[in-house]
DRENTORRO-796220 format. One record per residue: y, x, z of N, C-alpha, C in turn; residue in one letter. Coordinates in steps of 0.001 Angstrom, whole numbers. Each point is the difference from the previous one (the first is absolute). Example, Ala and Ser with C-alpha at 12.3 -4.5 7.8 and 13.67 -1.06 7.14 Angstrom:
residues 2
      ny      nx      nz     cay     cax     caz      cy      cx      cz resn
   -5690   13190    7800    1190    -890       0    1200     900       0    A
    1050    -350    -720    1190     820      60    1090    -770     730    S
//
This chain:
residues 279
      ny      nx      nz     cay     cax     caz      cy      cx      cz resn
   28286   13320   11002    -765    1455    -550     624     195   -1278    M
     317    1200    -469    1013     478   -1101   -1416     202   -1141    N
     572     358   -1309    -965     293   -1032    -835    1003     355    D
     343    1041     641    -683    1198     158   -1039     354    1348    T
    -218   -1546     509    -680       2     775   -1141    -848     -74    Q
    -977     316     659   -1411    -568    -334    -349    -528    1744    T
    -830   -1401    -125    -332    -496    1183    -549   -1448    -330    G
    -786    -422    1130    -441   -1130      70     774   -1066     736    Q
      23   -1392    -348     653    -783     833    -889   -1179    -347    K
     602   -1234     881    -583   -1117    -479     687   -1079     884    Q
     300   -1512    -438     260    -970     213   -1284    -457    1178    D
     446    -495     987   -1283      21    1446    -991    -809    -674    D
     193    -960    -823   -1014   -1171    -563    -141     145   -1390    S
     682     336    -809      95    -328   -1244    -704    1250   -1020    L
     534     999     175    -649    1146   -1024     -15    1293     553    W
    -353     997    -559    -277    1328     580     754     772   -1290    V
     410    1132     -20     636     697   -1134     416    1657     596    E
     -32     531   -1414     321    1326     280     771     531   -1175    Q
    1065     672     199     981     556    -934     172    1322    -526    V
    -555     636   -1172    -300    1199     182     618     430   -1497    G
    -409    1290    -620     654     528    -948    -666    -400   -1571    D
     535     128    -784    -943    -567   -1383     937   -1259    -425    G
    -342    -372   -1277     801   -1189    -880   -1428    -991      78    P
    -938     261     577   -1265    -999    -278     -97    -579    1387    V
    -100   -1426    -166    -258    -929    1819   -1056    -643    -614    V
    -613    -506    1199   -1049    -620     -35    -122   -1364     955    A
    -317   -1362    -511     186   -1021     899   -1518    -734     107    T
    -122    -379    1185   -1356    -905     253     741   -1040     757    A
     126    -983    -970     476   -1632     908    -929    -833     149    I
   -1125    -108    -321   -1313    -735     120   -1089     612     894    H
     569    1292     842   -1158     652     776    -203    -643    1352    A
    1405    -857     369     -17    -346    1308   -1130   -1341     261    G
    -435     217    1206    -702   -1109     683     328    -952     991    H
     998     707     888     924    -870    1093     544   -1235    -278    E
    -205    -953     717     633   -1171      -5     877    -342    1328    V
    1348    -470      25     407    -289    1127    -368    -747     990    R
    -118     195    1527    -451    -809     626     184   -1496      73    R
    1357    -437    -361     234   -1248    -166    -942    -924   -1410    D
    -170     875    -840    -463    -431   -1078   -1821    -296     250    L
    -563     906     635   -1386     193     638    -955   -1522     -16    L
     879    -987    1086    -703   -1006     230      14   -1188   -1412    P
     977     354    -738     -98    -614   -1350    -777     279   -1097    L
    -521     629       9    -848    1015   -1069   -1335   -1070    -130    L
     -89    -196    -947   -1059   -1015    -698   -1210    1141    -532    A
     354    1264    -495    -736     628    -619    -615    1080     933    I
   -1196     148     -99    -730    1147     954     151    1328    -179    D
     -58     833     911     673    1673    -372    -584     489   -1023    E
   -1111    -185    -188   -1226     860    -741     670    -747   -1704    S
     408    -806     -15     208    -579   -1459    1483     519    -408    T
     574      79    1103    1483     341    -257     177    1419     -50    R
    -920     855     398      16    1665     -32    -875      94   -1439    A
    -483    -838    -685    -983      94   -1352    1311    -285    -831    R
    1128    -613      65     765    -124    -844    1296    1001     263    E
     104     574     882     876    1127     213    -384    1459   -1023    E
     725     965     740    -490    1393   -1202     333    1029    1471    D
   -1695      14     320     -49     816    1156    -125    1845    -675    P
     284     592     836       2    1396    -358    1301     287    -835    Y
     576    -866    -438    1177     533   -1212    1096     876    1045    T
     156     -71    1526     693     535     336    -174    1361     652    D
   -1312     443    -439    -579    1141      76     663     875   -1260    A
    -488    -724   -1168     455     747   -1224    1657     284     -41    L
     796   -1252     721    1533     648    -575      30    1554     691    V
    -699     403     844     258    1476     370    -235     956    -867    K
    -243    -299   -1043    -229    1095   -1415    1282     433       6    V
    1327    -553     136     939     610    -209    1310     -57    1413    V
    1003     840    -188     678      39    1487     628   -1024     -19    P
     516    -882    -747     798   -1308     240    -701   -1290      48    S
    -309    -750     657    -674   -1064     -60     440    -977    1329    W
    -409   -1470    -525      76    -795     733   -1250   -1146     274    I
    -524    -350    1072   -1038   -1030     -59     362   -1175    1041    A
    -263   -1174    -702     460   -1297     884   -1210    -529     859    F
     240    -160    1462   -1124       9     722    -247   -1798      90    K
     503    -689    -319    -123   -1333     130    -776    -369   -1354    R
   -1036   -1061     274    -927    -554    -824    1013    -740   -1149    S
    -576     -68    -985     797    -548   -1183    -558   -1723      84    R
    -946    -450    1126      95   -1469     423    1109    -375     853    F
     843    1094     658    1131    -241     861    1103    -186    -999    E
     265    1148   -1037    1009    -299   -1131    -151    1106   -1027    V
    -356    -316   -1161    -338     798   -1150    1159     395    -944    D
     294    1543     250     790     576    -406     219     471   -1329    L
   -1248    -457    -903     209     235   -1259    -429   -1546    -602    N
     881   -1197     532     518    -653    -520    1342    -682      57    R
     424    -979   -1040    1367     -77      70     376    -402    1232    P
    1111    -181     566     250    -460    1791    -438   -1063     136    K
     388   -1154   -1083    -404   -1283     113   -1658    -304      48    D
    -746     722    -362   -1379     107    -100    -455     764    1029    E
     473     639     731    -484    1192     994    -802    -445    1119    A
     225   -1403     607    -752    -444     907    -883    -997    -688    V
   -1365     378     147    -815   -1018    -675    -293   -1314     752    Y
     547   -1109    -788      14   -1196     393    -863   -1038    -201    M
    -821     242    -863    -892    -813    -592   -1394     796    -534    S
   -1199    -657    -316    -954    1085    -171     144     416   -1440    P
     423    -726    -733     689     578   -1326     546    1011    -188    E
     763     288    1223     949    1330    -343   -1207    1135     812    M
   -1137    -178     465    -769    1096     490   -1390    -221    -438    A
    -316    -145   -1237   -1233     290    -304   -1049   -1157     173    W
     723   -1245     420    -823    -900     293    -295    -330    1475    G
     559    1229     989    -469     -84    1366    1260    -854     918    L
    -921    -489    1050     690   -1155     685     796    1245    1164    Q
    1264     291      21     594     951     728     307    -382    1376    V
     510   -1135    -104     476    -441    1367    -337   -1412     541    W
    -246    -253    1168    -471   -1613     375     709    -874    -171    K
    1461     250      12    1013   -1139    -226    1092     622    -516    K
     821    -524    -645    1336     494    -542     937     817     739    P
      84    1112    -337     785     847    1116    1281    -260     404    L
     614      16    1015    1139    -335     429    1271     753    -589    P
    1009    -678    -311    1302     527    -816     171    1527     547    E
    -196    -279    1503     514    1363     735    -759    1255    -191    T
   -1278    -576    -256   -1155    1366    -467     142     242   -1229    E
     476    -667    -747      75     522   -1459    1428     854    -121    I
     906    -476     294    1248     891     323    -273    1100     935    K
    -697     463     751    -250    1243     489   -1080     569    -760    R
    -480    -296    -848   -1145     776    -910    1022     303   -1215    S
     763    -752    -690     881     443    -813    1121     895     474    L
     361     184    1299     732     830     501    -500    1689      70    E
   -1274     -90     260    -925    1164    -327    -135     467   -1289    E
      94    -968   -1086      58     434   -1297    1457     411    -342    Y
     717    -298     348    1596     482    -267     130    1349     853    D
    -575       5    1088     115    1695     796    -536     804    -815    K
   -1200    -363    -213    -832    1318    -933     709     112   -1138    F
     592    -504    -939     612     187   -1211    1225     702     275    Y
     763    -505    1105    1397     906      -5    -708    1167     618    D
   -1067     404     823    -154    1323     337    -733     850   -1388    Q
    -397    -824    -958    -690     718    -952     876     296    -825    L
    1491    -895    -289    1007     515    -581     709    1189     424    Y
      34     133    1367     555    1369     909    -755    1131    -706    Q
   -1388    -141     -89    -762    1029      72      84     431   -1549    L
      98    -704    -937     -54     197   -1301    1396     611    -578    L
     814    -584     805    1505     320    -507     326    1572     431    K
    -871     539    1219     339    1016     581    -723    1090    -988    K
   -1218    -473    -767    -714     902    -819     482    -157   -1577    I
     977    -918    -362     418    -169    -974    1569    1212    -385    E
     441     103    1357    1224     420     156    -448    1678      11    R
   -1330     479     429    -201    1317     -54    -579     594   -1402    K
   -1000   -1275    -367    -683     564   -1341     341    -803    -888    H
     898    -730      29     654    -818   -1269   -1121   -1009    -697    K
   -1236     481    -196   -1135    -910    -437    -960      88    1124    C
    -882    -989    -180   -1400     207     982   -1071    -854    -675    F
   -1036     -53     755   -1346    -781    -310    -313    -279    1052    V
    -779   -1398      84    -312    -563     870   -1528    -527    -154    V
    -910     527     845   -1461    -346     -58     176   -1569     882    F
    -219    -824    -541      66   -1375     600   -1521    -482     126    D
   -1105     719    1286   -1315    -121      31    -675   -1451     606    L
    -854     107    -960    -621   -1624     511   -1506     430    -445    H
   -1053   -1085     214   -1218      42    -203    -744   -1286    -271    S
   -1076    -139    -698    -347   -1634    -140   -1264    -173    -310    Y
    -445   -1231     239   -1433    -394     400    -590    -303   -1179    N
   -1226     725    -189   -1014    -409   -1146   -1423    -430     -24    Y
     -68    -551    1496   -1502    -412     212     310   -1477     761    R
     984    -983    -520     384   -1047     329   -1209   -1088     156    R
   -1339     169    -766    -963    -794     -15    -799     135    1228    K
     426    1050     842    -968    -257    1316    -351    1776    -258    G
    -538     250    1678    -450    1417     406   -1047     448   -1004    P
    -778    -888    -214   -1497     177    -492    -156    -298   -1754    Y
    1267    -558    -486      69    -326   -1349     166    1429    -851    A
    -239    -283   -1210     424    1075    -717    1628     116    -140    P
     842    1334    -168    1359     -36     -83     461    -351   -1267    P
    1399      88    -219     422    -842   -1120      12    1288   -1042    E
    -181    -841   -1347     -66     925   -1048    1169    1319     -84    D
    -356    1105     -43     415    1262      79    1030     282   -1119    P
    -275    -941   -1367    1153     279   -1374    1251    -809     602    T
    -240    -934    1194    1351    -668      61     374     508    1546    E
    -725    1060     565     457     222    1327      27    1548     117    N
    1168     495    -752    -119    1533     139     -19     674    1357    P
    -387    1087     178     234     894    1410    1331    -124     716    D
     951     175   -1252    1468      18     581     873    -860   -1380    V
     680   -1032     778    1001    -644   -1012    1194     536     265    N
     773     177   -1051    1396     726     296     791   -1110    -415    V
     884    -738     532     748   -1109    -230    1513     623    -351    G
     392    -615   -1203    1027     932    -731     812   -1390    -362    T
     127   -1245     495     691   -1230    -747    1375    -235     -16    G
     687    1024     798    1349    -216      41     738    1518    -300    S
    -927     950    -402     709    1139     -33     861     310   -1673    I
     705     928     169    1007     269    -839    -564    1114    -801    D
   -1042    -520   -1489    -995    1007    -739     890    1310    -369    R
    1290     -27    -496     816     689    -311     -90    1179    1035    Q
     625    -589    1139      72    1070    1207   -1134     524     633    H
    -925    -797     212   -1185     241     813   -1395     279    -958    C
     -42    -265   -1158   -1053    -129    -684   -1095    1386     -15    G
    1042    1029    -142    -947    1085      84    -742     599    1245    P
    1071    -542    1036    -764     218    1360   -1106    -694     115    I
    -166   -1659    -620    -967    -523     228   -1181     356    -423    V
      12     722   -1463    -694     444    -787    -830    1264     700    Q
     924     797     457    -751    1465     761    -305    -314    1193    R
     324   -1042     743    -822    -505    1570   -1281    -285    -671    F
    -166   -1130   -1102   -1230    -314    -103   -1020    1065    -666    M
     612    1180    -802    -943     788    -444    -641     636     771    D
    1010     473    1056    -191    1245    1064    -874    -823    1215    D
    -139   -1235     218    -698    -685     766   -1332    -151    -403    L
    -313    -142   -1507    -984    -147    -727    -690    1292    -299    R
     536    1093     229    -726    1240    -191    -485     688    1275    Q
     688    -548    1057    -658     699    1069   -1528    -423     309    Y
    -535    1119     597   -1478     234     -15    -456    -787    1519    D
    -634   -1466    -211     -93    -766    1032   -1307    -165     609    F
    -608     808     504   -1165     100     409   -1004     376   -1302    F
     308     660    -991    -679      11   -1162     389    -902   -1196    G
     760   -1076     357     314    -713    -973    1585    -421    -105    R
     307    -380   -1132    1384    -453     -69     337   -1873     392    H
    1190      65     377     402   -1570     533     191    -445   -1315    L
    -147   -1470     124     594    -731   -1090    1176    -566     510    D
     638     731    -686    1778    -593      96     546    -759   -1053    V
     101   -1207      11     947    -781   -1067    1296    -685     515    R
     676    -514    -784    1321    -426     137     175   -1562    -142    E
     491    -576     723     107   -1459      -6   -1032    -626     -85    N
   -1089      97     369   -1745    -668     -35     116   -1004     676    V
     127     139    1116    -152   -1000    1396    1344    -464     412    K
    1016    1024       7    1393    -609     439     915     934    -525    F
    1367    -632     -79    1083     860    -674     764     328    1309    K
     108     -17     958     958     209    1079     616   -1286     115    G
     605     235    1242     912   -1447     243    1533     216     982    R
      71    -724    1199    1337    -188     219     385    1527     339    Q
    -874     928     880     727    1179     395     541     855   -1273    L
    -990     107    -872     491     699   -1201     952    -361    -821    A
    -118   -1514    -145    1310    -831    -571    1335     393     640    Q
    -200      35    1282    1210      16     915     616    1313    -152    W
    -819    1195    -120     583    1381     207     556     325   -1777    I
    -731    -683    -673     448     403   -1623    1266    -852     237    H
     531   -1153     495    1193    -586      36    1058     603     541    R
    -395     759    1202     843     436     894     592    1374    -351    K
   -1180    1010    -591     313    1060    -593    -191     337   -1604    F
     606    -957    -394      12     276   -1674      74    1483    -563    P
    -927     687    -926     403    1289    -381    -319     872    1000    G
    -333     -76    1420    -419    1005    1055   -1360    -251     246    S
    -711   -1002     114   -1019    -425     619   -1441    -147   -1164    A
   -1090     366     363   -1113    -314    -809    -994    -146    1155    C
    -639   -1352    -319    -728    -473    1217   -1382    -369    -887    V
   -1051     594     680   -1299    -285    -702    -959    -674    1423    L
    -442   -1150    -606    -368    -609    1018   -1808      68      37    A
    -195     683     750   -1437     592    -116    -960    -793     545    I
   -1079    -527    -580   -1035    -788     817    -880     814    -180    E
    -859     192    1212   -1420     408      12   -1218   -1050      52    F
   -1072     111    -532    -903   -1206     -49    -813     806    1418    K
    -375    -940     819    -348     348    1293   -1608     714    -124    K
     -61     910    -900   -1216     892     -83    -204     969    1310    F
    1236    -133     457    -324    1065    1130    -323    -861    1578    F
    -361   -1084    -139    -136    -874    1065    -853   -1031    -407    M
    -701    -743    1361    -562   -1175    -297    1058   -1139     328    D
     185    -662    -768    1548   -1232    -235    -970    -859    1045    E
   -1201     -69     424    -328   -1148     601      17     459    1674    W
    -451     990     247     135     509    1420    1201     903     485    T
     669     343   -1133    1259     910     187    -540    1525     570    G
   -1129     452    -343    -363    1159     272     133     817   -1072    I
     734    1379     292     553     752   -1144    -880    1078    -174    A
      17     641    -885    -552    1273     -97     950    1182    -202    D
      96     756    1357    1312     813     180     345    1090   -1227    I
   -1682     647    -316     147     972   -1077     340    -283   -1091    D
    -187   -1365    -356     754    -269   -1265    1667    -508    -235    V
     179    -533    1233    1484    -406     148     830    1693     180    I
    -760     648     378     806    1525    -151     -62     690   -1323    E
    -979    -297    -637       4     338   -1652    1120   -1146    -612    E
      54    -766     274    1188    -951    -979    1610     778     711    I
    -382     339    1272    1455     998     418     276    1086    -919    R
   -1003     628    -243     -67    1407    -849      40    -447   -1354    K
    -301    -873    -417     186    -331   -1534    1437    -419     -94    A
     771    -824    1027    1015    -261    -265    1165    1247      49    L
    -784     524     950    1108    1544      96      98     732   -1041    H
   -1105      98    -930    -159     595   -1392     900    -372    -919    S
     454   -1217      96    1232    -550    -896    1323     649     102    T
     421     253    1147    1039     185     468     810    1239    -775    L
    -495    1331     -14     543     904    -972     430    -367   -1371    P
    -874    -906    -678     323    -762   -1347    1249    -765     -96    G
     148   -1045    1273    1018    -691     440    1346     919     -79    I
    -205     987     611    1403     809     468     260     279   -1348    L
    -887     512    -824     243     666   -1366     675    -819    -931    E
    -533   -1385    -156     529   -1017    -585    1364    -481     258    E
     220     -80    1389    1556    -146     478     717    1033    -482    L
    -277    1350     132     788    1111    -384     435     -44   -1702    Q
    -989    -862    -611     257     296   -1589     981   -1294    -214    K
     117    -858     766     674   -1155    -277    1598     537     128    N
    1098    -201    -888    1172     543    -112     884    -870    1093    P
    -829   -1421      17    1165    -681    1174    -480     285    1493    R
    -971     872     265    -372     -33    1414     415    1750     307    C
     574     699    -994     301    1343     413    1260     143     724    R
     146     751     811    1090     119    1039     622    1256    -571    R
    1337      31     -20     859    1147    -514    -372     982    1088    D
     122    1145    -564    -576    1147     878     628     596    1301    T
    1487    -473    -140     923     249     969    -250   -1059    1110    H
    -823   -1101     -38    -214   -1138     970   -1034     726     782    E
     179    -327    1327   -1078      52     986    -800   -1020     775    H
//
């Protein structure tokens, strides 16, 4: 597929992606729920608990932009947002105290999971390199969600002063290069009329972004600005998994409302301007 073509393709079991126009890309690396067949008998964790710690519906939100990639496998198989040596949860300490496996995983299975990790990052590199060649600079929406009712389905939610509607993680970002983009994104998202209110959007309150953002910033210094965007699960019941589709659609519209500002800030950045004779 060349730079001017668009279309959807996928690895049979690992991810689905679309390559389109524009300098904004979205990823959903924790949206997946699938676990490969050989691992299913080894799981100690039940399906509903596993689903509660995943980021459902973020694979719908990525489609706010023409270029996106969504991982289909569960983070309990391999976690793409951890360094490679931590990507397979080997102990409860690595997984919020949860017992993931009935017994230690065979080395062959760990190796297969880490091969999936490498395949995804290889594919992501190819996707981003293509966009960098075409646009010089680009922005990544690294989309996630987080729980705020951990005490139980009938217990009060967590304190909203420490749990914003949207947490924007910027821990590995180059402020000089990306600072105006971060600020414009947050300002525009706050200004969106969200069912008659404004979203509480804050930076680095819950999360600062992790492996995906750090990896992209290392591989594409001076080109990439990764916003690790965590939505509080106010759009769903985190205990049943049932979502409010209207709220998800409104989140998608709110994200879409930030795109003109991001494009404007990219144009203002001298590092990101292409020569007029380039195509």
